[in-house]
C-alpha positions in Angstrom: 13.5 3.9 12.6 12.1 1.5 10.0 8.4 0.7 10.0 7.7 -3.0 10.3 6.5 -4.5 7.0 4.1 -6.9 8.6 2.3 -4.0 10.4 2.2 -2.0 7.2 0.7 -4.9 5.2 -2.0 -5.4 7.9 -2.9 -1.8 7.9 -2.9 -1.7 4.1 -5.5 -4.6 4.0 -7.7 -2.8 6.6 -7.4 0.6 4.9 -8.6 -0.9 1.6 -12.1 -1.0 3.2 -12.1 1.6 5.9 -10.9 4.6 3.8 -14.5 5.4 2.7 -16.3 8.3 4.4 -19.7 8.0 2.7 -21.8 5.4 4.7 -23.8 4.4 1.6 -20.7 3.7 -0.5 -19.2 1.9 2.5 -22.1 -0.5 3.0 -22.4 -1.2 -0.7 -18.6 -1.8 -1.0 -18.6 0.7 -3.9 -15.0 1.9 -3.5 -13.1 -1.0 -2.0 -9.4 -1.2 -2.7 -6.9 -4.1 -2.7 -3.2 -4.3 -2.6 -1.9 -4.3 -6.2 -0.7 -7.5 -7.7 2.1 -8.3 -10.1 2.8 -11.3 -12.3 5.5 -13.6 -10.9 6.5 -17.2 -11.0 5.4 -19.7 -8.5 7.7 -22.4 -7.1 6.5 -24.8 -9.8 7.6 -22.4 -12.5 4.0 -21.3 -13.5 3.0 -17.7 -13.7 1.0 -16.5 -10.7 -0.3 -13.1 -9.4 1.4 -12.1 -6.2 0.8 -9.0 -4.0 3.3 -6.3 -4.6 5.8 -5.7 -1.8 5.9 -2.3 -0.1 8.5 0.2 -1.3 10.7 2.2 1.0 11.2 5.7 -0.4 13.4 8.6 0.8 11.8 11.9 -0.1 11.5 15.6 0.9 8.0 16.5 1.9 6.4 19.8 0.8 7.5 22.7 3.1 10.7 21.0 4.2 14.2 22.1 3.2 17.7 21.3 4.3 20.0 18.3 4.3 18.3 16.5 7.2 14.7 17.1 6.1 14.3 14.0 4.0 11.6 11.6 5.2 11.7 7.9 4.9 8.3 6.6 3.8 6.9 3.2 3.1 4.4 3.0 0.2 1.9 0.4 -0.8 0.3 0.3 -4.2 -3.5 -0.1 -4.4 -5.9 -1.0 -7.1 -9.8 -0.9 -7.2 -11.4 -4.2 -6.4 
């Protein structure tokens, strides 16, 4: 089963703020994250920063072994705001 990209992007935007556990840091927005950006070209040919697309990765998690133990994960890159 593949995780929907739209749902992952929405959760990534929300998690950028709500990952903090310290209330003081949360209210001061001291550790807020955003989805990482990359340089690309716009439709007009100019360079523009665009959010990075999520990557689907096939990997074996720690403690798993065997041919059918590979997990499919979808990863989003973050950067500090």
